[in-house]
All heavy atoms as TSV, in Angstrom:
chain	resi	resn	atom	element	x	y	z
A	1	MET	N	N	-16.718	-10.990	5.069
A	1	MET	CA	C	-16.796	-9.741	4.335
A	1	MET	C	C	-16.275	-8.591	5.174
A	1	MET	O	O	-15.551	-7.755	4.683
A	1	MET	CB	C	-18.253	-9.513	3.911
A	1	MET	CG	C	-18.455	-8.274	3.123
A	1	MET	SD	S	-17.719	-8.429	1.503
A	1	MET	CE	C	-18.201	-6.903	0.804
A	2	GLY	N	N	-16.631	-8.560	6.438
A	2	GLY	CA	C	-16.167	-7.488	7.310
A	2	GLY	C	C	-14.659	-7.540	7.523
A	2	GLY	O	O	-14.001	-6.506	7.655
A	3	PHE	N	N	-14.124	-8.762	7.548
A	3	PHE	CA	C	-12.679	-8.923	7.727
A	3	PHE	C	C	-11.914	-8.316	6.565
A	3	PHE	O	O	-10.866	-7.706	6.748
A	3	PHE	CB	C	-12.352	-10.415	7.879
A	3	PHE	CG	C	-10.889	-10.707	7.926
A	3	PHE	CD1	C	-10.151	-10.367	9.041
A	3	PHE	CD2	C	-10.252	-11.302	6.857
A	3	PHE	CE1	C	-8.789	-10.628	9.098
A	3	PHE	CE2	C	-8.905	-11.562	6.897
A	3	PHE	CZ	C	-8.166	-11.223	8.024
A	4	MET	N	N	-12.452	-8.470	5.346
A	4	MET	CA	C	-11.774	-7.941	4.157
A	4	MET	C	C	-11.704	-6.423	4.189
A	4	MET	O	O	-10.713	-5.833	3.773
A	4	MET	CB	C	-12.487	-8.407	2.882
A	4	MET	CG	C	-12.235	-9.844	2.535
A	4	MET	SD	S	-10.486	-10.244	2.368
A	4	MET	CE	C	-10.017	-9.204	1.020
A	5	LYS	N	N	-12.751	-5.775	4.700
A	5	LYS	CA	C	-12.744	-4.310	4.788
A	5	LYS	C	C	-11.610	-3.852	5.701
A	5	LYS	O	O	-10.909	-2.894	5.387
A	5	LYS	CB	C	-14.074	-3.801	5.314
A	5	LYS	CG	C	-15.201	-3.919	4.335
A	5	LYS	CD	C	-16.474	-3.363	4.924
A	5	LYS	CE	C	-17.629	-3.552	3.972
A	5	LYS	NZ	N	-18.884	-3.046	4.526
A	6	TYR	N	N	-11.446	-4.533	6.820
A	6	TYR	CA	C	-10.393	-4.156	7.752
A	6	TYR	C	C	-9.004	-4.454	7.183
A	6	TYR	O	O	-8.071	-3.680	7.380
A	6	TYR	CB	C	-10.572	-4.867	9.098
A	6	TYR	CG	C	-11.787	-4.386	9.848
A	6	TYR	CD1	C	-12.803	-5.267	10.206
A	6	TYR	CD2	C	-11.932	-3.052	10.202
A	6	TYR	CE1	C	-13.910	-4.832	10.888
A	6	TYR	CE2	C	-13.039	-2.599	10.888
A	6	TYR	CZ	C	-14.033	-3.483	11.229
A	6	TYR	OH	O	-15.140	-3.049	11.898
A	7	LEU	N	N	-8.881	-5.551	6.469
A	7	LEU	CA	C	-7.596	-5.909	5.865
A	7	LEU	C	C	-7.186	-4.881	4.811
A	7	LEU	O	O	-6.040	-4.429	4.787
A	7	LEU	CB	C	-7.671	-7.302	5.249
A	7	LEU	CG	C	-6.404	-7.795	4.564
A	7	LEU	CD1	C	-5.326	-8.060	5.607
A	7	LEU	CD2	C	-6.679	-9.037	3.758
A	8	VAL	N	N	-8.128	-4.500	3.956
A	8	VAL	CA	C	-7.831	-3.511	2.921
A	8	VAL	C	C	-7.510	-2.154	3.552
A	8	VAL	O	O	-6.561	-1.483	3.152
A	8	VAL	CB	C	-9.006	-3.413	1.925
A	8	VAL	CG1	C	-8.842	-2.229	0.988
A	8	VAL	CG2	C	-9.125	-4.703	1.127
A	9	ALA	N	N	-8.286	-1.747	4.545
A	9	ALA	CA	C	-8.029	-0.469	5.215
A	9	ALA	C	C	-6.659	-0.470	5.896
A	9	ALA	O	O	-5.920	0.520	5.811
A	9	ALA	CB	C	-9.126	-0.183	6.237
A	10	LEU	N	N	-6.318	-1.568	6.538
A	10	LEU	CA	C	-5.016	-1.672	7.199
A	10	LEU	C	C	-3.877	-1.614	6.183
A	10	LEU	O	O	-2.855	-0.960	6.412
A	10	LEU	CB	C	-4.948	-2.965	8.012
A	10	LEU	CG	C	-3.712	-3.175	8.865
A	10	LEU	CD1	C	-3.641	-2.107	9.952
A	10	LEU	CD2	C	-3.741	-4.548	9.491
A	11	ALA	N	N	-4.058	-2.270	5.043
A	11	ALA	CA	C	-3.035	-2.240	3.994
A	11	ALA	C	C	-2.861	-0.823	3.449
A	11	ALA	O	O	-1.739	-0.368	3.235
A	11	ALA	CB	C	-3.393	-3.209	2.878
A	12	PHE	N	N	-3.968	-0.115	3.216
A	12	PHE	CA	C	-3.862	1.258	2.735
A	12	PHE	C	C	-3.181	2.168	3.746
A	12	PHE	O	O	-2.372	3.029	3.383
A	12	PHE	CB	C	-5.243	1.827	2.378
A	12	PHE	CG	C	-5.696	1.474	0.999
A	12	PHE	CD1	C	-6.926	0.879	0.793
A	12	PHE	CD2	C	-4.906	1.734	-0.103
A	12	PHE	CE1	C	-7.363	0.551	-0.471
A	12	PHE	CE2	C	-5.322	1.411	-1.377
A	12	PHE	CZ	C	-6.552	0.817	-1.560
A	13	ILE	N	N	-3.472	1.980	5.006
A	13	ILE	CA	C	-2.808	2.778	6.043
A	13	ILE	C	C	-1.316	2.481	6.059
A	13	ILE	O	O	-0.489	3.387	6.182
A	13	ILE	CB	C	-3.455	2.513	7.425
A	13	ILE	CG1	C	-4.861	3.129	7.461
A	13	ILE	CG2	C	-2.602	3.064	8.548
A	13	ILE	CD1	C	-5.678	2.734	8.668
A	14	GLY	N	N	-0.945	1.207	5.911
A	14	GLY	CA	C	0.473	0.842	5.859
A	14	GLY	C	C	1.172	1.443	4.649
A	14	GLY	O	O	2.310	1.910	4.740
A	15	ILE	N	N	0.495	1.444	3.502
A	15	ILE	CA	C	1.073	2.026	2.289
A	15	ILE	C	C	1.282	3.520	2.468
A	15	ILE	O	O	2.344	4.064	2.132
A	15	ILE	CB	C	0.170	1.718	1.075
A	15	ILE	CG1	C	0.248	0.229	0.736
A	15	ILE	CG2	C	0.556	2.562	-0.135
A	15	ILE	CD1	C	-0.817	-0.242	-0.241
A	16	LEU	N	N	0.285	4.216	3.013
A	16	LEU	CA	C	0.425	5.661	3.239
A	16	LEU	C	C	1.505	5.968	4.280
A	16	LEU	O	O	2.248	6.945	4.143
A	16	LEU	CB	C	-0.915	6.253	3.663
A	16	LEU	CG	C	-1.978	6.325	2.573
A	16	LEU	CD1	C	-3.296	6.825	3.148
A	16	LEU	CD2	C	-1.518	7.218	1.439
A	17	ALA	N	N	1.600	5.124	5.303
A	17	ALA	CA	C	2.637	5.339	6.319
A	17	ALA	C	C	4.032	5.170	5.718
A	17	ALA	O	O	4.940	5.957	6.022
A	17	ALA	CB	C	2.434	4.374	7.482
A	18	SER	N	N	4.213	4.181	4.859
A	18	SER	CA	C	5.535	3.990	4.262
A	18	SER	C	C	5.874	5.141	3.313
A	18	SER	O	O	7.034	5.518	3.188
A	18	SER	CB	C	5.633	2.646	3.553
A	18	SER	OG	O	4.863	2.647	2.378
A	19	LEU	N	N	4.867	5.694	2.634
A	19	LEU	CA	C	5.117	6.882	1.813
A	19	LEU	C	C	5.523	8.068	2.674
A	19	LEU	O	O	6.399	8.854	2.296
A	19	LEU	CB	C	3.874	7.228	0.992
A	19	LEU	CG	C	3.642	6.402	-0.256
A	19	LEU	CD1	C	2.297	6.769	-0.868
A	19	LEU	CD2	C	4.747	6.600	-1.255
A	20	GLY	N	N	4.899	8.207	3.835
A	20	GLY	CA	C	5.277	9.275	4.758
A	20	GLY	C	C	6.704	9.114	5.275
A	20	GLY	O	O	7.452	10.088	5.379
A	21	VAL	N	N	7.084	7.885	5.584
A	21	VAL	CA	C	8.452	7.624	6.047
A	21	VAL	C	C	9.457	7.924	4.933
A	21	VAL	O	O	10.516	8.509	5.177
A	21	VAL	CB	C	8.583	6.170	6.542
A	21	VAL	CG1	C	10.025	5.794	6.794
A	21	VAL	CG2	C	7.757	5.970	7.790
A	22	ALA	N	N	9.107	7.551	3.696
A	22	ALA	CA	C	9.994	7.847	2.566
A	22	ALA	C	C	10.144	9.355	2.380
A	22	ALA	O	O	11.246	9.844	2.105
A	22	ALA	CB	C	9.458	7.206	1.295
A	23	LEU	N	N	9.042	10.096	2.535
A	23	LEU	CA	C	9.120	11.557	2.442
A	23	LEU	C	C	10.020	12.124	3.530
A	23	LEU	O	O	10.840	13.011	3.273
A	23	LEU	CB	C	7.720	12.158	2.537
A	23	LEU	CG	C	7.648	13.677	2.539
A	23	LEU	CD1	C	8.107	14.237	1.205
A	23	LEU	CD2	C	6.235	14.140	2.858
A	24	PHE	N	N	9.903	11.595	4.738
A	24	PHE	CA	C	10.750	12.058	5.837
A	24	PHE	C	C	12.223	11.850	5.512
A	24	PHE	O	O	13.042	12.754	5.683
A	24	PHE	CB	C	10.384	11.316	7.127
A	24	PHE	CG	C	11.348	11.547	8.242
A	24	PHE	CD1	C	11.357	12.730	8.939
A	24	PHE	CD2	C	12.261	10.554	8.583
A	24	PHE	CE1	C	12.263	12.944	9.965
A	24	PHE	CE2	C	13.167	10.757	9.607
A	24	PHE	CZ	C	13.168	11.962	10.298
A	25	PHE	N	N	12.577	10.658	5.040
A	25	PHE	CA	C	13.977	10.378	4.715
A	25	PHE	C	C	14.449	11.214	3.530
A	25	PHE	O	O	15.602	11.633	3.484
A	25	PHE	CB	C	14.197	8.893	4.428
A	25	PHE	CG	C	14.326	8.067	5.674
A	25	PHE	CD1	C	13.371	7.117	5.995
A	25	PHE	CD2	C	15.403	8.229	6.525
A	25	PHE	CE1	C	13.483	6.357	7.133
A	25	PHE	CE2	C	15.537	7.470	7.675
A	25	PHE	CZ	C	14.566	6.535	7.985
A	26	MET	N	N	13.558	11.475	2.568
A	26	MET	CA	C	13.947	12.289	1.425
A	26	MET	C	C	14.256	13.714	1.866
A	26	MET	O	O	15.250	14.304	1.437
A	26	MET	CB	C	12.834	12.315	0.379
A	26	MET	CG	C	13.193	13.116	-0.865
A	26	MET	SD	S	11.910	13.120	-2.100
A	26	MET	CE	C	10.677	14.142	-1.329
A	27	LEU	N	N	13.441	14.259	2.747
A	27	LEU	CA	C	13.671	15.624	3.219
A	27	LEU	C	C	14.890	15.702	4.141
A	27	LEU	O	O	15.649	16.667	4.100
A	27	LEU	CB	C	12.436	16.151	3.937
A	27	LEU	CG	C	11.211	16.382	3.054
A	27	LEU	CD1	C	10.026	16.801	3.904
A	27	LEU	CD2	C	11.508	17.420	1.990
A	28	ARG	N	N	15.068	14.688	4.970
A	28	ARG	CA	C	16.183	14.701	5.915
A	28	ARG	C	C	17.524	14.485	5.221
A	28	ARG	O	O	18.502	15.164	5.517
A	28	ARG	CB	C	15.996	13.611	6.971
A	28	ARG	CG	C	17.020	13.722	8.091
A	28	ARG	CD	C	16.862	12.592	9.024
A	28	ARG	NE	N	17.334	11.379	8.341
A	28	ARG	CZ	C	17.784	10.323	8.975
A	28	ARG	NH1	N	17.791	10.279	10.271
A	28	ARG	NH2	N	18.191	9.282	8.292
A	29	ASP	N	N	17.567	13.549	4.257
A	29	ASP	CA	C	18.822	13.234	3.585
A	29	ASP	C	C	19.096	14.128	2.390
A	29	ASP	O	O	20.148	14.027	1.779
A	29	ASP	CB	C	18.824	11.774	3.111
A	29	ASP	CG	C	18.862	10.799	4.275
A	29	ASP	OD1	O	19.229	11.233	5.386
A	29	ASP	OD2	O	18.530	9.626	4.074
A	30	GLY	N	N	18.158	14.990	2.049
A	30	GLY	CA	C	18.335	15.836	0.877
A	30	GLY	C	C	19.269	17.007	1.105
A	30	GLY	O	O	19.724	17.641	0.160
A	31	ARG	N	N	19.573	17.302	2.342
A	31	ARG	CA	C	20.463	18.428	2.639
A	31	ARG	C	C	21.894	18.080	2.271
A	31	ARG	O	O	22.331	16.945	2.375
A	31	ARG	CB	C	20.388	18.774	4.126
A	31	ARG	CG	C	19.020	19.216	4.545
A	31	ARG	CD	C	19.037	19.617	6.005
A	31	ARG	NE	N	17.675	19.881	6.450
A	31	ARG	CZ	C	17.158	19.440	7.562
A	31	ARG	NH1	N	17.884	18.705	8.370
A	31	ARG	NH2	N	15.933	19.718	7.890
A	32	GLU	N	N	22.610	19.089	1.862
A	32	GLU	CA	C	24.021	18.860	1.501
A	32	GLU	C	C	24.837	18.578	2.746
A	32	GLU	O	O	24.563	19.073	3.827
A	32	GLU	CB	C	24.567	20.085	0.788
A	32	GLU	CG	C	23.934	20.300	-0.570
A	32	GLU	CD	C	24.533	21.494	-1.275
A	32	GLU	OE1	O	25.735	21.738	-1.085
A	32	GLU	OE2	O	23.792	22.160	-1.999
A	33	GLY	N	N	25.860	17.786	2.586
A	33	GLY	CA	C	26.763	17.502	3.687
A	33	GLY	C	C	26.366	16.313	4.538
A	33	GLY	O	O	27.053	15.986	5.480
A	34	ARG	N	N	25.274	15.670	4.219
A	34	ARG	CA	C	24.854	14.503	4.995
A	34	ARG	C	C	24.989	13.253	4.131
A	34	ARG	O	O	24.768	13.282	2.931
A	34	ARG	CB	C	23.396	14.633	5.421
A	34	ARG	CG	C	23.163	15.800	6.357
A	34	ARG	CD	C	21.803	15.695	6.914
A	34	ARG	NE	N	21.914	14.916	8.144
A	34	ARG	CZ	C	20.969	14.864	9.051
A	34	ARG	NH1	N	19.853	15.494	8.866
A	34	ARG	NH2	N	21.133	14.159	10.142
A	35	ALA	N	N	25.319	12.180	4.769
A	35	ALA	CA	C	25.432	10.910	4.057
A	35	ALA	C	C	24.033	10.340	3.806
A	35	ALA	O	O	23.146	10.445	4.644
A	35	ALA	CB	C	26.254	9.922	4.883
A	36	LYS	N	N	23.848	9.742	2.673
A	36	LYS	CA	C	22.556	9.111	2.346
A	36	LYS	C	C	22.410	7.839	3.183
A	36	LYS	O	O	23.330	7.047	3.299
A	36	LYS	CB	C	22.494	8.765	0.861
A	36	LYS	CG	C	22.633	9.952	-0.055
A	36	LYS	CD	C	21.346	10.712	-0.112
A	36	LYS	CE	C	21.511	11.873	-1.087
A	36	LYS	NZ	N	20.373	12.699	-1.178
A	37	SER	N	N	21.229	7.652	3.748
A	37	SER	CA	C	21.063	6.526	4.667
A	37	SER	C	C	20.422	5.299	4.019
A	37	SER	O	O	20.575	4.206	4.505
A	37	SER	CB	C	20.209	6.958	5.863
A	37	SER	OG	O	18.898	7.228	5.438
A	38	GLY	N	N	19.663	5.460	2.947
A	38	GLY	CA	C	18.985	4.326	2.343
A	38	GLY	C	C	17.636	4.053	2.968
A	38	GLY	O	O	16.972	3.090	2.618
A	39	GLY	N	N	17.223	4.880	3.907
A	39	GLY	CA	C	15.921	4.698	4.543
A	39	GLY	C	C	14.772	4.910	3.574
A	39	GLY	O	O	13.741	4.246	3.665
A	40	MET	N	N	14.947	5.840	2.646
A	40	MET	CA	C	13.904	6.101	1.670
A	40	MET	C	C	13.703	4.887	0.763
A	40	MET	O	O	12.571	4.509	0.467
A	40	MET	CB	C	14.245	7.328	0.828
A	40	MET	CG	C	13.141	7.729	-0.114
A	40	MET	SD	S	13.434	9.282	-0.940
A	40	MET	CE	C	14.456	8.735	-2.284
A	41	VAL	N	N	14.792	4.266	0.352
A	41	VAL	CA	C	14.700	3.091	-0.512
A	41	VAL	C	C	13.994	1.954	0.218
A	41	VAL	O	O	13.134	1.275	-0.343
A	41	VAL	CB	C	16.105	2.661	-0.988
A	41	VAL	CG1	C	16.037	1.357	-1.756
A	41	VAL	CG2	C	16.735	3.751	-1.816
A	42	ARG	N	N	14.325	1.766	1.486
A	42	ARG	CA	C	13.674	0.710	2.277
A	42	ARG	C	C	12.184	0.972	2.423
A	42	ARG	O	O	11.358	0.066	2.294
A	42	ARG	CB	C	14.323	0.597	3.658
A	42	ARG	CG	C	15.296	-0.551	3.740
A	42	ARG	CD	C	15.863	-0.729	5.130
A	42	ARG	NE	N	17.085	0.078	5.211
A	42	ARG	CZ	C	17.272	1.091	6.041
A	42	ARG	NH1	N	16.340	1.432	6.898
A	42	ARG	NH2	N	18.391	1.763	6.047
A	43	ALA	N	N	11.822	2.243	2.696
A	43	ALA	CA	C	10.409	2.580	2.875
A	43	ALA	C	C	9.630	2.372	1.577
A	43	ALA	O	O	8.495	1.877	1.592
A	43	ALA	CB	C	10.275	4.024	3.346
A	44	LEU	N	N	10.217	2.741	0.456
A	44	LEU	CA	C	9.529	2.546	-0.820
A	44	LEU	C	C	9.447	1.067	-1.197
A	44	LEU	O	O	8.473	0.632	-1.817
A	44	LEU	CB	C	10.210	3.356	-1.923
A	44	LEU	CG	C	10.067	4.875	-1.767
A	44	LEU	CD1	C	10.864	5.593	-2.833
A	44	LEU	CD2	C	8.615	5.294	-1.806
A	45	THR	N	N	10.450	0.286	-0.799
A	45	THR	CA	C	10.398	-1.159	-1.025
A	45	THR	C	C	9.272	-1.786	-0.203
A	45	THR	O	O	8.556	-2.670	-0.694
A	45	THR	CB	C	11.748	-1.801	-0.670
A	45	THR	OG1	O	12.772	-1.175	-1.440
A	45	THR	CG2	C	11.740	-3.283	-0.937
A	46	VAL	N	N	9.105	-1.325	1.022
A	46	VAL	CA	C	8.005	-1.810	1.862
A	46	VAL	C	C	6.672	-1.441	1.217
A	46	VAL	O	O	5.738	-2.251	1.191
A	46	VAL	CB	C	8.109	-1.229	3.291
A	46	VAL	CG1	C	6.836	-1.458	4.078
A	46	VAL	CG2	C	9.296	-1.828	4.006
A	47	ARG	N	N	6.563	-0.240	0.666
A	47	ARG	CA	C	5.330	0.186	0.012
A	47	ARG	C	C	4.995	-0.716	-1.173
A	47	ARG	O	O	3.848	-1.137	-1.342
A	47	ARG	CB	C	5.419	1.625	-0.469
A	47	ARG	CG	C	4.114	2.113	-1.064
A	47	ARG	CD	C	4.272	3.392	-1.828
A	47	ARG	NE	N	5.135	3.275	-2.980
A	47	ARG	CZ	C	4.732	2.865	-4.186
A	47	ARG	NH1	N	3.499	2.501	-4.377
A	47	ARG	NH2	N	5.577	2.808	-5.191
A	48	ILE	N	N	5.991	-1.026	-1.969
A	48	ILE	CA	C	5.760	-1.897	-3.122
A	48	ILE	C	C	5.342	-3.290	-2.646
A	48	ILE	O	O	4.412	-3.892	-3.194
A	48	ILE	CB	C	7.020	-1.969	-4.005
A	48	ILE	CG1	C	7.250	-0.627	-4.677
A	48	ILE	CG2	C	6.905	-3.079	-5.038
A	48	ILE	CD1	C	8.585	-0.500	-5.372
A	49	GLY	N	N	5.998	-3.793	-1.624
A	49	GLY	CA	C	5.637	-5.100	-1.082
A	49	GLY	C	C	4.214	-5.124	-0.553
A	49	GLY	O	O	3.455	-6.070	-0.803
A	50	LEU	N	N	3.813	-4.086	0.179
A	50	LEU	CA	C	2.448	-4.017	0.697
A	50	LEU	C	C	1.426	-3.928	-0.431
A	50	LEU	O	O	0.358	-4.532	-0.363
A	50	LEU	CB	C	2.300	-2.812	1.634
A	50	LEU	CG	C	2.914	-2.943	3.011
A	50	LEU	CD1	C	2.831	-1.611	3.746
A	50	LEU	CD2	C	2.231	-4.030	3.810
A	51	SER	N	N	1.757	-3.188	-1.469
A	51	SER	CA	C	0.843	-3.059	-2.605
A	51	SER	C	C	0.658	-4.401	-3.311
A	51	SER	O	O	-0.469	-4.769	-3.676
A	51	SER	CB	C	1.362	-2.022	-3.596
A	51	SER	OG	O	1.442	-0.760	-2.994
A	52	VAL	N	N	1.729	-5.134	-3.495
A	52	VAL	CA	C	1.639	-6.446	-4.145
A	52	VAL	C	C	0.850	-7.420	-3.270
A	52	VAL	O	O	-0.009	-8.162	-3.771
A	52	VAL	CB	C	3.055	-6.994	-4.467
A	52	VAL	CG1	C	3.008	-8.444	-4.882
A	52	VAL	CG2	C	3.703	-6.145	-5.543
A	53	VAL	N	N	1.110	-7.420	-1.980
A	53	VAL	CA	C	0.383	-8.312	-1.069
A	53	VAL	C	C	-1.104	-7.958	-1.056
A	53	VAL	O	O	-1.969	-8.853	-1.069
A	53	VAL	CB	C	0.992	-8.250	0.353
A	53	VAL	CG1	C	0.077	-8.891	1.373
A	53	VAL	CG2	C	2.350	-8.903	0.365
A	54	LEU	N	N	-1.435	-6.668	-1.054
A	54	LEU	CA	C	-2.834	-6.255	-1.090
A	54	LEU	C	C	-3.506	-6.748	-2.367
A	54	LEU	O	O	-4.616	-7.279	-2.335
A	54	LEU	CB	C	-2.942	-4.740	-0.982
A	54	LEU	CG	C	-4.344	-4.152	-1.138
A	54	LEU	CD1	C	-5.258	-4.647	-0.027
A	54	LEU	CD2	C	-4.287	-2.637	-1.161
A	55	PHE	N	N	-2.838	-6.584	-3.488
A	55	PHE	CA	C	-3.400	-7.030	-4.767
A	55	PHE	C	C	-3.614	-8.542	-4.769
A	55	PHE	O	O	-4.676	-9.023	-5.188
A	55	PHE	CB	C	-2.472	-6.611	-5.914
A	55	PHE	CG	C	-2.983	-6.988	-7.262
A	55	PHE	CD1	C	-4.056	-6.333	-7.824
A	55	PHE	CD2	C	-2.388	-8.020	-7.965
A	55	PHE	CE1	C	-4.537	-6.691	-9.077
A	55	PHE	CE2	C	-2.857	-8.386	-9.214
A	55	PHE	CZ	C	-3.936	-7.719	-9.770
A	56	LEU	N	N	-2.647	-9.300	-4.289
A	56	LEU	CA	C	-2.782	-10.759	-4.253
A	56	LEU	C	C	-3.889	-11.199	-3.295
A	56	LEU	O	O	-4.627	-12.149	-3.583
A	56	LEU	CB	C	-1.460	-11.406	-3.890
A	56	LEU	CG	C	-0.351	-11.279	-4.934
A	56	LEU	CD1	C	0.956	-11.871	-4.408
A	56	LEU	CD2	C	-0.753	-11.929	-6.243
A	57	CYS	N	N	-4.021	-10.508	-2.165
A	57	CYS	CA	C	-5.092	-10.841	-1.222
A	57	CYS	C	C	-6.463	-10.558	-1.830
A	57	CYS	O	O	-7.404	-11.332	-1.624
A	57	CYS	CB	C	-4.928	-10.061	0.076
A	57	CYS	SG	S	-3.622	-10.685	1.130
A	58	LEU	N	N	-6.578	-9.460	-2.582
A	58	LEU	CA	C	-7.848	-9.159	-3.237
A	58	LEU	C	C	-8.177	-10.199	-4.302
A	58	LEU	O	O	-9.334	-10.615	-4.429
A	58	LEU	CB	C	-7.815	-7.755	-3.840
A	58	LEU	CG	C	-7.875	-6.607	-2.843
A	58	LEU	CD1	C	-7.696	-5.275	-3.548
A	58	LEU	CD2	C	-9.167	-6.630	-2.066
A	59	LEU	N	N	-7.175	-10.623	-5.065
A	59	LEU	CA	C	-7.414	-11.669	-6.053
A	59	LEU	C	C	-7.834	-12.979	-5.395
A	59	LEU	O	O	-8.752	-13.659	-5.864
A	59	LEU	CB	C	-6.155	-11.900	-6.886
A	59	LEU	CG	C	-5.913	-10.945	-8.039
A	59	LEU	CD1	C	-4.591	-11.269	-8.725
A	59	LEU	CD2	C	-7.037	-11.003	-9.039
A	60	LEU	N	N	-7.172	-13.340	-4.310
A	60	LEU	CA	C	-7.504	-14.569	-3.595
A	60	LEU	C	C	-8.906	-14.491	-3.005
A	60	LEU	O	O	-9.674	-15.462	-3.088
A	60	LEU	CB	C	-6.473	-14.838	-2.500
A	60	LEU	CG	C	-6.665	-16.110	-1.699
A	60	LEU	CD1	C	-6.483	-17.330	-2.594
A	60	LEU	CD2	C	-5.689	-16.149	-0.541
A	61	ALA	N	N	-9.255	-13.357	-2.422
A	61	ALA	CA	C	-10.588	-13.197	-1.847
A	61	ALA	C	C	-11.661	-13.284	-2.923
A	61	ALA	O	O	-12.737	-13.845	-2.701
A	61	ALA	CB	C	-10.685	-11.863	-1.111
A	62	TRP	N	N	-11.379	-12.769	-4.116
A	62	TRP	CA	C	-12.336	-12.862	-5.220
A	62	TRP	C	C	-12.494	-14.315	-5.662
A	62	TRP	O	O	-13.603	-14.785	-5.893
A	62	TRP	CB	C	-11.879	-11.969	-6.360
A	62	TRP	CG	C	-12.705	-12.118	-7.588
A	62	TRP	CD1	C	-14.020	-11.801	-7.742
A	62	TRP	CD2	C	-12.264	-12.647	-8.843
A	62	TRP	NE1	N	-14.412	-12.092	-9.017
A	62	TRP	CE2	C	-13.365	-12.612	-9.724
A	62	TRP	CE3	C	-11.044	-13.129	-9.300
A	62	TRP	CZ2	C	-13.272	-13.051	-11.034
A	62	TRP	CZ3	C	-10.962	-13.554	-10.612
A	62	TRP	CH2	C	-12.064	-13.523	-11.454
A	63	LYS	N	N	-11.360	-15.023	-5.777
A	63	LYS	CA	C	-11.412	-16.428	-6.202
A	63	LYS	C	C	-12.151	-17.299	-5.186
A	63	LYS	O	O	-12.855	-18.236	-5.554
A	63	LYS	CB	C	-9.996	-16.985	-6.395
A	63	LYS	CG	C	-9.385	-16.635	-7.699
A	63	LYS	CD	C	-10.137	-17.313	-8.803
A	63	LYS	CE	C	-9.255	-17.538	-9.982
A	63	LYS	NZ	N	-10.003	-18.057	-11.105
A	64	LEU	N	N	-11.994	-17.012	-3.898
A	64	LEU	CA	C	-12.647	-17.800	-2.861
A	64	LEU	C	C	-14.094	-17.377	-2.623
A	64	LEU	O	O	-14.808	-18.022	-1.849
A	64	LEU	CB	C	-11.854	-17.701	-1.552
A	64	LEU	CG	C	-10.468	-18.347	-1.578
A	64	LEU	CD1	C	-9.739	-18.092	-0.268
A	64	LEU	CD2	C	-10.557	-19.830	-1.863
A	65	GLY	N	N	-14.523	-16.282	-3.242
A	65	GLY	CA	C	-15.905	-15.845	-3.116
A	65	GLY	C	C	-16.180	-14.924	-1.946
A	65	GLY	O	O	-17.344	-14.668	-1.626
A	66	TYR	N	N	-15.146	-14.432	-1.282
A	66	TYR	CA	C	-15.357	-13.514	-0.161
A	66	TYR	C	C	-15.832	-12.145	-0.629
A	66	TYR	O	O	-16.560	-11.468	0.083
A	66	TYR	CB	C	-14.072	-13.336	0.653
A	66	TYR	CG	C	-13.627	-14.584	1.374
A	66	TYR	CD1	C	-12.290	-14.920	1.444
A	66	TYR	CD2	C	-14.535	-15.430	1.991
A	66	TYR	CE1	C	-11.864	-16.064	2.092
A	66	TYR	CE2	C	-14.120	-16.569	2.643
A	66	TYR	CZ	C	-12.781	-16.880	2.696
A	66	TYR	OH	O	-12.372	-18.004	3.338
A	67	ILE	N	N	-15.404	-11.726	-1.802
A	67	ILE	CA	C	-15.844	-10.460	-2.370
A	67	ILE	C	C	-16.365	-10.713	-3.775
A	67	ILE	O	O	-15.944	-11.652	-4.447
A	67	ILE	CB	C	-14.714	-9.398	-2.390
A	67	ILE	CG1	C	-13.508	-9.892	-3.186
A	67	ILE	CG2	C	-14.310	-9.000	-0.990
A	67	ILE	CD1	C	-12.410	-8.863	-3.357
A	68	GLN	N	N	-17.288	-9.890	-4.211
A	68	GLN	CA	C	-17.874	-10.006	-5.546
A	68	GLN	C	C	-17.702	-8.685	-6.273
A	68	GLN	O	O	-17.859	-7.627	-5.665
A	68	GLN	CB	C	-19.368	-10.341	-5.452
A	68	GLN	CG	C	-19.661	-11.658	-4.786
A	68	GLN	CD	C	-19.120	-12.821	-5.587
A	68	GLN	OE1	O	-19.183	-12.810	-6.812
A	68	GLN	NE2	N	-18.611	-13.829	-4.894
A	69	PRO	N	N	-17.408	-8.730	-7.561
A	69	PRO	CA	C	-17.327	-7.484	-8.314
A	69	PRO	C	C	-18.703	-6.850	-8.425
A	69	PRO	O	O	-19.695	-7.535	-8.704
A	69	PRO	CB	C	-16.771	-7.908	-9.662
A	69	PRO	CG	C	-17.035	-9.370	-9.768
A	69	PRO	CD	C	-17.088	-9.893	-8.369
A	70	GLY	N	N	-18.771	-5.550	-8.185
A	70	GLY	CA	C	-20.052	-4.862	-8.245
A	70	GLY	C	C	-20.361	-4.326	-9.621
A	70	GLY	O	O	-21.471	-4.435	-10.123
A	71	GLY	N	N	-19.371	-3.747	-10.256
A	71	GLY	CA	C	-19.584	-3.175	-11.570
A	71	GLY	C	C	-20.421	-1.915	-11.509
A	71	GLY	O	O	-20.978	-1.552	-10.478
A	72	LEU	N	N	-20.523	-1.257	-12.630
A	72	LEU	CA	C	-21.347	-0.067	-12.729
A	72	LEU	C	C	-22.716	-0.456	-13.267
A	72	LEU	O	O	-22.835	-1.323	-14.136
A	72	LEU	CB	C	-20.684	0.938	-13.678
A	72	LEU	CG	C	-19.353	1.507	-13.217
A	72	LEU	CD1	C	-18.749	2.385	-14.308
A	72	LEU	CD2	C	-19.532	2.305	-11.948
A	73	PRO	N	N	-23.761	0.203	-12.774
A	73	PRO	CA	C	-25.081	-0.122	-13.294
A	73	PRO	C	C	-25.210	0.343	-14.746
A	73	PRO	O	O	-24.720	1.394	-15.122
A	73	PRO	CB	C	-26.033	0.662	-12.368
A	73	PRO	CG	C	-25.195	1.708	-11.754
A	73	PRO	CD	C	-23.793	1.180	-11.712
A	74	VAL	N	N	-25.872	-0.464	-15.532
A	74	VAL	CA	C	-26.067	-0.149	-16.935
A	74	VAL	C	C	-27.394	0.597	-17.084
A	74	VAL	O	O	-28.453	0.076	-16.736
A	74	VAL	CB	C	-26.069	-1.431	-17.807
A	74	VAL	CG1	C	-26.317	-1.091	-19.248
A	74	VAL	CG2	C	-24.774	-2.194	-17.599
A	75	GLY	N	N	-27.315	1.829	-17.560
A	75	GLY	CA	C	-28.533	2.628	-17.737
A	75	GLY	C	C	-29.047	2.526	-19.161
A	75	GLY	O	O	-28.294	2.377	-20.112
A	76	LYS	N	N	-30.352	2.590	-19.303
A	76	LYS	CA	C	-30.946	2.515	-20.640
A	76	LYS	C	C	-31.561	3.833	-21.034
A	76	LYS	O	O	-32.030	4.593	-20.306
A	76	LYS	CB	C	-32.003	1.427	-20.695
A	76	LYS	CG	C	-31.387	0.064	-20.593
A	76	LYS	CD	C	-32.458	-0.994	-20.737
A	76	LYS	CE	C	-31.812	-2.364	-20.660
A	76	LYS	NZ	N	-32.751	-3.418	-20.844
């Protein structure tokens, strides 16, 4: 259970870092007179890949019983 918390946190940090890198390339390449480098596309592709891997890992952990759905408490 503790391992899953670290895995999810690490994945979220990686996703946010790739968004930051994409923002950097967007701001740097957005100026006129500069050639587009494709760094933003690569960073966003990495973000999508990390998001898919995170989702698949969460599904696998649920199927193997490492995590359980909590749900919302039902009030009467």
